[in-house]
N, CA, C and O of each residue as an XYZ file, in Angstrom:
616
protein
N       0.845     -1.180      0.000
C       0.000      0.000      0.000
C       0.889      1.241      0.000
O       1.732      1.415      0.880
N       0.696      2.072     -0.965
C       1.435      3.332     -1.036
C       0.666      4.427     -0.329
O      -0.523      4.637     -0.573
N       1.356      5.108      0.540
C       0.730      6.227      1.246
C       1.355      7.514      0.758
O       2.542      7.574      0.438
N       0.542      8.522      0.708
C       1.015      9.810      0.220
C       0.730     10.870      1.278
O      -0.399     11.007      1.750
N       1.760     11.609      1.637
C       1.580     12.707      2.575
C       0.828     13.830      1.895
O       1.075     14.150      0.732
N      -0.091     14.422      2.633
C      -0.810     15.583      2.122
C      -0.461     16.775      2.999
O      -0.437     16.676      4.225
N      -0.195     17.880      2.365
C       0.185     19.089      3.081
C      -0.842     20.186      2.833
O      -1.406     20.302      1.745
N      -1.067     20.977      3.858
C      -1.913     22.149      3.703
C      -1.116     23.249      3.007
O       0.089     23.398      3.213
N      -1.807     23.994      2.197
C      -1.212     25.225      1.670
C      -1.356     26.256      2.784
O      -2.472     26.615      3.160
N      -0.242     26.728      3.306
C      -0.282     27.615      4.462
C       0.051     29.033      4.046
O       0.973     29.272      3.266
N      -0.713     29.962      4.578
C      -0.442     31.377      4.360
C       0.681     31.780      5.322
O       0.432     32.130      6.476
N       1.917     31.724      4.826
C       3.094     31.988      5.672
C       3.071     33.397      6.268
O       3.541     33.612      7.385
N       2.529     34.341      5.526
C       2.445     35.714      6.032
C       1.563     35.757      7.276
O       1.897     36.408      8.266
N       0.426     35.050      7.213
C      -0.501     35.004      8.361
C       0.151     34.257      9.528
O      -0.012     34.649     10.683
N       0.884     33.190      9.230
C       1.588     32.427     10.265
C       2.589     33.323     10.992
O       2.636     33.335     12.222
N       3.378     34.063     10.240
C       4.372     34.962     10.848
C       3.700     36.048     11.685
O       4.172     36.391     12.769
N       2.601     36.581     11.174
C       1.870     37.634     11.896
C       1.358     37.112     13.241
O       1.524     37.768     14.269
N       0.743     35.943     13.229
C       0.205     35.358     14.469
C       1.344     35.003     15.422
O       1.248     35.238     16.626
N       2.415     34.440     14.882
C       3.561     34.064     15.698
C       4.134     35.271     16.445
O       4.419     35.194     17.640
N       4.293     36.357     15.746
C       4.853     37.567     16.365
C       3.867     38.228     17.320
O       4.238     38.619     18.427
N       2.624     38.352     16.900
C       1.622     39.052     17.715
C       1.370     38.351     19.048
O       1.202     39.012     20.073
N       1.344     37.007     19.039
C       1.014     36.257     20.255
C       2.242     35.620     20.909
O       2.127     34.881     21.887
N       3.427     35.923     20.349
C       4.682     35.417     20.896
C       4.659     33.893     21.031
O       4.958     33.347     22.093
N       4.302     33.223     19.945
C       4.259     31.757     19.915
C       5.149     31.264     18.774
O       5.541     32.041     17.903
N       5.456     29.994     18.787
C       6.304     29.423     17.740
C       5.569     29.429     16.401
O       4.340     29.479     16.342
N       6.349     29.376     15.345
C       5.741     29.315     14.018
C       4.986     28.001     13.818
O       3.984     27.957     13.106
N       5.466     26.949     14.441
C       4.758     25.668     14.349
C       3.353     25.779     14.936
O       2.383     25.350     14.311
N       3.241     26.352     16.128
C       1.928     26.527     16.747
C       1.070     27.472     15.922
O      -0.126     27.234     15.754
N       1.655     28.527     15.412
C       0.911     29.462     14.562
C       0.400     28.751     13.309
O      -0.710     29.025     12.855
N       1.193     27.851     12.753
C       0.771     27.080     11.574
C      -0.416     26.179     11.902
O      -1.358     26.053     11.120
N      -0.345     25.565     13.061
C      -1.457     24.707     13.499
C      -2.727     25.532     13.621
O      -3.790     25.099     13.178
N      -2.631     26.709     14.213
C      -3.798     27.579     14.345
C      -4.357     27.960     12.975
O      -5.569     27.916     12.766
N      -3.498     28.324     12.063
C      -3.935     28.707     10.719
C      -4.583     27.512     10.019
O      -5.620     27.662      9.373
N      -3.978     26.326     10.143
C      -4.546     25.124      9.518
C      -5.916     24.769     10.086
O      -6.755     24.202      9.387
N      -6.135     25.099     11.338
C      -7.437     24.836     11.975
C      -8.403     26.004     11.808
O      -9.504     25.995     12.360
N      -7.992     26.986     11.061
C      -8.789     28.191     10.805
C      -9.100     28.953     12.094
O     -10.171     29.540     12.245
N      -8.144     28.928     13.013
C      -8.231     29.724     14.237
C      -7.338     30.932     13.998
O      -6.162     30.935     14.361
N      -7.911     31.951     13.384
C      -7.095     33.087     12.950
C      -7.582     34.428     13.496
O      -6.887     35.436     13.374
N      -8.764     34.444     14.092
C      -9.260     35.687     14.683
C      -8.668     35.831     16.081
O      -8.521     34.847     16.805
N      -8.333     37.053     16.452
C      -7.655     37.304     17.724
C      -8.361     36.661     18.915
O      -7.717     36.022     19.747
N      -9.676     36.827     19.000
C     -10.409     36.297     20.152
C     -10.360     34.772     20.186
O     -10.214     34.182     21.256
N     -10.481     34.133     19.035
C     -10.413     32.670     18.990
C      -9.015     32.169     19.338
O      -8.865     31.129     19.979
N      -8.009     32.901     18.922
C      -6.630     32.533     19.261
C      -6.420     32.647     20.768
O      -5.809     31.769     21.378
N      -6.923     33.722     21.368
C      -6.784     33.902     22.817
C      -7.486     32.777     23.579
O      -6.953     32.270     24.565
N      -8.672     32.388     23.127
C      -9.404     31.299     23.784
C      -8.633     29.991     23.648
O      -8.572     29.204     24.593
N      -8.044     29.756     22.473
C      -7.265     28.536     22.257
C      -6.024     28.514     23.137
O      -5.703     27.479     23.721
N      -5.330     29.620     23.241
C      -4.075     29.680     23.986
C      -4.281     29.759     25.494
O      -3.484     29.208     26.254
N      -5.332     30.433     25.934
C      -5.571     30.622     27.363
C      -7.041     30.385     27.691
O      -7.756     31.320     28.052
N      -7.494     29.142     27.567
C      -8.918     28.867     27.825
C      -9.257     28.986     29.311
O      -8.403     28.794     30.177
N     -10.502     29.303     29.580
C     -11.031     29.300     30.947
C     -12.160     28.282     30.984
O     -12.574     27.769     29.944
N     -12.648     27.996     32.155
C     -13.770     27.044     32.269
C     -14.994     27.516     31.481
O     -15.788     26.699     31.014
N     -15.142     28.816     31.337
C     -16.283     29.351     30.582
C     -16.198     29.025     29.093
O     -17.198     29.114     28.380
N     -15.009     28.649     28.622
C     -14.826     28.341     27.211
C     -15.114     26.877     26.881
O     -15.181     26.521     25.705
N     -15.284     26.027     27.886
C     -15.550     24.613     27.657
C     -17.003     24.401     27.256
O     -17.871     25.224     27.547
N     -17.248     23.289     26.589
C     -18.630     22.908     26.290
C     -19.318     22.489     27.586
O     -18.669     22.008     28.515
N     -20.599     22.671     27.638
C     -21.389     22.258     28.792
C     -21.477     20.732     28.804
O     -22.067     20.161     27.886
N     -20.916     20.049     29.804
C     -20.959     18.582     29.814
C     -22.375     18.030     29.934
O     -22.621     16.877     29.579
N     -23.300     18.837     30.427
C     -24.673     18.359     30.566
C     -25.416     18.308     29.234
O     -26.589     17.937     29.192
N     -24.741     18.678     28.148
C     -25.308     18.484     26.818
C     -25.197     17.016     26.392
O     -25.886     16.588     25.466
N     -24.336     16.247     27.062
C     -24.214     14.821     26.749
C     -25.404     14.073     27.340
O     -25.878     14.408     28.426
N     -25.882     13.061     26.626
C     -27.037     12.301     27.121
C     -26.759     11.661     28.478
O     -25.684     11.105     28.699
N     -27.715     11.742     29.367
C     -27.691     11.090     30.680
C     -26.586     11.576     31.622
O     -26.251     10.886     32.585
N     -26.028     12.735     31.360
C     -24.981     13.255     32.235
C     -25.510     13.483     33.654
O     -24.816     13.210     34.633
N     -26.723     13.977     33.752
C     -27.291     14.223     35.088
C     -27.409     12.918     35.874
O     -27.134     12.894     37.074
N     -27.814     11.840     35.215
C     -27.899     10.536     35.882
C     -26.519     10.091     36.356
O     -26.378      9.575     37.464
N     -25.500     10.290     35.519
C     -24.137      9.895     35.876
C     -23.648     10.686     37.085
O     -23.065     10.114     38.006
N     -23.879     11.979     37.088
C     -23.457     12.822     38.207
C     -24.180     12.401     39.483
O     -23.558     12.288     40.539
N     -25.478     12.172     39.394
C     -26.238     11.725     40.569
C     -25.687     10.412     41.113
O     -25.602     10.220     42.327
N     -25.313      9.510     40.210
C     -24.786      8.204     40.653
C     -23.430      8.368     41.327
O     -23.148      7.699     42.321
N     -22.590      9.251     40.796
C     -21.280      9.491     41.409
C     -21.438     10.153     42.777
O     -20.709      9.824     43.712
N     -22.378     11.074     42.896
C     -22.657     11.699     44.201
C     -23.102     10.640     45.201
O     -22.674     10.657     46.356
N     -23.951      9.726     44.768
C     -24.398      8.635     45.648
C     -23.204      7.779     46.081
O     -23.113      7.388     47.244
N     -22.287      7.488     45.149
C     -21.093      6.697     45.470
C     -20.233      7.419     46.510
O     -19.684      6.789     47.414
N     -20.120      8.742     46.377
C     -19.347      9.529     47.346
C     -20.015      9.472     48.714
O     -19.348      9.264     49.728
N     -21.322      9.654     48.742
C     -22.050      9.622     50.016
C     -21.932      8.268     50.706
O     -21.860      8.203     51.934
N     -21.909      7.171     49.917
C     -21.878      5.818     50.470
C     -20.460      5.229     50.546
O     -20.284      4.075     50.937
N     -19.449      6.035     50.169
C     -18.054      5.580     50.195
C     -17.880      4.249     49.454
O     -17.271      3.312     49.970
N     -18.421      4.186     48.248
C     -18.358      2.964     47.447
C     -16.999      2.820     46.760
O     -16.285      3.802     46.557
N     -16.661      1.599     46.412
C     -15.467      1.340     45.614
C     -15.779      1.704     44.169
O     -16.880      1.454     43.678
N     -14.797      2.296     43.493
C     -15.003      2.762     42.124
C     -13.914      2.188     41.218
O     -12.732      2.208     41.562
N     -14.324      1.683     40.066
C     -13.400      1.226     39.039
C     -13.451      2.234     37.891
O     -14.525      2.509     37.355
N     -12.300      2.781     37.515
C     -12.219      3.753     36.417
C     -11.501      3.087     35.256
O     -10.399      2.562     35.417
N     -12.114      3.108     34.109
C     -11.550      2.496     32.917
C     -11.244      3.583     31.898
O     -12.074      4.462     31.665
N     -10.056      3.536     31.282
C      -9.722      4.548     30.289
C      -8.641      4.107     29.332
O      -8.041      3.044     29.497
N      -8.398      4.924     28.336
C      -7.372      4.677     27.320
C      -5.977      4.803     27.908
O      -5.757      5.497     28.901
N      -5.048      4.118     27.274
C      -3.643      4.197     27.668
C      -2.916      5.094     26.667
O      -2.002      4.658     25.967
N      -3.342      6.351     26.615
C      -2.668      7.345     25.790
C      -2.601      8.630     26.606
O      -3.049      8.653     27.753
N      -2.058      9.686     26.042
C      -1.798     10.893     26.829
C      -3.066     11.468     27.444
O      -3.108     11.711     28.650
N      -4.100     11.688     26.639
C      -5.311     12.281     27.216
C      -6.061     11.282     28.090
O      -6.752     11.680     29.027
N      -5.933      9.991     27.794
C      -6.578      8.980     28.625
C      -5.964      8.904     30.006
O      -6.678      8.918     31.008
N      -4.644      8.824     30.065
C      -3.946      8.771     31.353
C      -4.221     10.046     32.148
O      -4.449      9.997     33.357
N      -4.196     11.178     31.462
C      -4.462     12.451     32.140
C      -5.868     12.470     32.717
O      -6.052     12.815     33.885
N      -6.855     12.108     31.922
C      -8.245     12.206     32.394
C      -8.541     11.228     33.524
O      -9.227     11.588     34.480
N      -8.040     10.001     33.435
C      -8.336      9.067     34.521
C      -7.565      9.428     35.797
O      -8.044      9.177     36.903
N      -6.386     10.010     35.646
C      -5.627     10.447     36.817
C      -6.340     11.596     37.532
O      -6.441     11.600     38.759
N      -6.827     12.560     36.770
C      -7.561     13.685     37.358
C      -8.838     13.186     38.040
O      -9.148     13.602     39.156
N      -9.575     12.299     37.376
C     -10.810     11.761     37.955
C     -10.521     10.954     39.214
O     -11.223     11.092     40.215
N      -9.491     10.113     39.168
C      -9.134      9.299     40.339
C      -8.765     10.199     41.523
O      -9.215      9.976     42.647
N      -7.952     11.206     41.262
C      -7.551     12.123     42.337
C      -8.783     12.832     42.922
O      -8.917     12.941     44.141
N      -9.667     13.306     42.059
C     -10.882     13.985     42.504
C     -11.715     13.076     43.410
O     -12.160     13.494     44.479
N     -11.922     11.831     42.976
C     -12.758     10.915     43.753
C     -12.079     10.484     45.051
O     -12.740     10.349     46.081
N     -10.765     10.268     45.006
C     -10.056      9.888     46.225
C     -10.043     11.021     47.246
O     -10.079     10.770     48.451
N      -9.992     12.265     46.775
C     -10.064     13.403     47.695
C     -11.414     13.471     48.394
O     -11.550     14.135     49.422
N     -12.399     12.797     47.851
C     -13.725     12.741     48.460
C     -13.949     11.437     49.217
O     -15.078     11.100     49.574
N     -12.856     10.705     49.460
C     -12.912      9.534     50.322
C     -13.204      8.217     49.633
O     -13.452      7.222     50.314
N     -13.184      8.169     48.310
C     -13.490      6.921     47.629
C     -12.230      6.099     47.378
O     -11.143      6.641     47.176
N     -12.400      4.791     47.397
C     -11.338      3.849     47.047
C     -11.482      3.576     45.558
O     -12.485      3.010     45.123
N     -10.481      3.976     44.771
C     -10.572      3.862     43.310
C      -9.484      2.962     42.755
O      -8.356      2.948     43.248
N      -9.833      2.225     41.741
C      -8.880      1.438     40.963
C      -8.997      1.858     39.509
O     -10.020      2.387     39.073
N      -7.923      1.609     38.768
C      -7.894      2.004     37.355
C      -7.629      0.786     36.483
O      -6.806     -0.065     36.820
N      -8.331      0.710     35.366
C      -8.037     -0.249     34.302
C      -7.688      0.544     33.054
O      -8.377      1.504     32.711
N      -6.615      0.145     32.371
C      -6.235      0.775     31.103
C      -6.636     -0.138     29.965
O      -6.874     -1.328     30.172
N      -6.713      0.410     28.764
C      -7.161     -0.405     27.650
C      -6.079     -0.812     26.679
O      -5.592     -1.940     26.758
N      -5.698      0.020     25.800
C      -5.073     -0.339     24.533
C      -3.832     -1.232     24.541
O      -3.771     -2.130     23.702
N      -2.855     -1.067     25.401
C      -1.625     -1.824     25.170
C      -1.707     -3.297     25.539
O      -0.770     -4.047     25.264
N      -2.783     -3.722     26.144
C      -2.785     -5.049     26.733
C      -3.141     -6.185     25.781
O      -2.434     -7.192     25.738
N      -4.177     -6.050     25.050
C      -4.616     -7.155     24.214
C      -5.575     -8.060     24.963
O      -5.814     -7.887     26.158
N      -6.120     -9.033     24.238
C      -7.212     -9.841     24.762
C      -6.836    -10.680     25.977
O      -7.598    -10.707     26.944
N      -5.704    -11.361     25.971
C      -5.354    -12.246     27.090
C      -5.256    -11.490     28.403
O      -5.702    -11.976     29.442
N      -4.677    -10.313     28.355
C      -4.556     -9.521     29.575
C      -5.937     -9.082     30.044
O      -6.185     -8.989     31.246
N      -6.843     -8.809     29.095
C      -8.185     -8.375     29.487
C      -8.902     -9.426     30.310
O      -9.665     -9.085     31.214
N      -8.669    -10.705     30.014
C      -9.309    -11.757     30.812
C      -8.848    -11.629     32.259
O      -9.658    -11.722     33.181
N      -7.534    -11.412     32.461
C      -7.006    -11.217     33.809
C      -7.575     -9.935     34.419
O      -7.950     -9.919     35.592
N      -7.641     -8.869     33.631
C      -8.157     -7.604     34.158
C      -9.621     -7.735     34.551
O     -10.042     -7.165     35.558
N     -10.404     -8.474     33.773
C     -11.817     -8.679     34.135
C     -11.906     -9.415     35.459
O     -12.770     -9.118     36.283
N     -11.013    -10.377     35.665
C     -10.976    -11.115     36.922
C     -10.621    -10.178     38.074
O     -11.250    -10.231     39.131
N      -9.618     -9.323     37.879
C      -9.243     -8.353     38.918
C     -10.405     -7.437     39.246
O     -10.643     -7.119     40.411
N     -11.133     -7.009     38.213
C     -12.278     -6.138     38.431
C     -13.334     -6.854     39.271
O     -13.921     -6.255     40.172
N     -13.576     -8.128     38.980
C     -14.572     -8.895     39.738
C     -14.126     -9.060     41.188
O     -14.947     -8.969     42.101
N     -12.835     -9.303     41.407
C     -12.324     -9.468     42.773
C     -12.375     -8.169     43.566
O     -12.522     -8.202     44.788
N     -12.259     -7.041     42.903
C     -12.285     -5.744     43.573
C     -13.687     -5.408     44.079
O     -13.837     -4.667     45.051
N     -14.693     -5.945     43.433
C     -16.099     -5.766     43.830
C     -16.535     -4.303     43.885
O     -17.146     -3.861     44.859
N     -16.217     -3.571     42.844
C     -16.669     -2.180     42.793
C     -18.145     -2.150     42.435
O     -18.637     -2.998     41.691
N     -18.838     -1.164     42.975
C     -20.257     -1.009     42.672
C     -20.487     -0.013     41.549
O     -21.566      0.044     40.959
N     -19.462      0.764     41.265
C     -19.604      1.761     40.207
C     -18.398      1.651     39.273
O     -17.254      1.534     39.711
N     -18.686      1.690     38.010
C     -17.687      1.497     36.962
C     -17.780      2.693     36.033
O     -18.789      2.882     35.355
N     -16.715      3.511     36.000
C     -16.734      4.738     35.197
C     -15.825      4.552     33.987
O     -14.634      4.273     34.127
N     -16.397      4.710     32.811
C     -15.649      4.620     31.565
C     -15.253      6.034     31.174
O     -16.106      6.839     30.801
N     -13.963      6.339     31.258
C     -13.474      7.700     31.064
C     -12.572      7.780     29.841
O     -11.511      7.156     29.805
N     -12.988      8.542     28.847
C     -12.159      8.824     27.682
C     -11.774      7.586     26.898
O     -10.591      7.385     26.624
N     -12.709      6.769     26.537
C     -12.429      5.600     25.706
C     -12.935      5.862     24.313
O     -14.067      6.307     24.124
N     -12.099      5.586     23.341
C     -12.432      5.896     21.955
C     -13.211      4.805     21.254
O     -13.764      3.909     21.892
N     -13.251      4.887     19.939
C     -14.023      3.958     19.128
C     -13.507      2.534     19.213
O     -14.298      1.592     19.165
N     -12.199      2.354     19.337
C     -11.655      1.003     19.419
C     -12.225      0.287     20.635
O     -12.589     -0.886     20.554
N     -12.302      0.986     21.755
C     -12.845      0.377     22.961
C     -14.331      0.092     22.806
O     -14.828     -0.920     23.301
N     -15.041      0.982     22.118
C     -16.459      0.733     21.850
C     -16.603     -0.535     21.024
O     -17.458     -1.374     21.309
N     -15.761     -0.677     19.995
C     -15.813     -1.857     19.156
C     -15.532     -3.103     19.982
O     -16.220     -4.112     19.825
N     -14.524     -3.050     20.869
C     -14.206     -4.190     21.718
C     -15.388     -4.586     22.596
O     -15.715     -5.768     22.704
N     -16.030     -3.599     23.225
C     -17.174     -3.896     24.078
C     -18.323     -4.464     23.254
O     -18.973     -5.426     23.662
N     -18.562     -3.872     22.111
C     -19.670     -4.310     21.257
C     -19.466     -5.753     20.800
O     -20.420     -6.524     20.695
N     -18.221     -6.103     20.531
C     -17.917     -7.439     20.030
C     -17.414     -8.386     21.128
O     -16.935     -9.483     20.842
N     -17.529     -7.954     22.362
C     -17.211     -8.762     23.538
C     -15.789     -9.304     23.533
O     -15.547    -10.435     23.956
N     -14.856     -8.499     23.057
C     -13.466     -8.899     23.062
C     -12.828     -8.632     24.418
O     -11.857     -9.284     24.802
N     -13.385     -7.667     25.133
C     -12.793     -7.325     26.427
C     -12.877     -8.544     27.320
O     -12.439     -8.498     28.470
């Protein structure tokens, strides 16, 4: 299979302007231009976001039910199993969630996904059963994990 790299046509003048104006590298300025983040306000939000700039998580289906269940787990000091991807954003998100829940008195365990493969998952499922958690939080799992669950490979 032959693969061909595709490159964006970049407006170098705009890249240099953004790089100088916001004191950022040309590489980052190129990324912004390629993503069509070229207006000053959008660049500022990208570079220095605040909580007000995030999407409302309650726009996701059943988020209120999930929050209520987590609050119940905190009130009852339940054991929690957190499952997530073994990549940069996955490790970050499950670490932040684990720390948050442990600060509220919960006993948390973590399961990672991608690097293990099927044989390890059988052992991990056994560990999960032995831990006897009442709440299982799936945090930041992508399409591959959805496919695994759908096809019962886990």
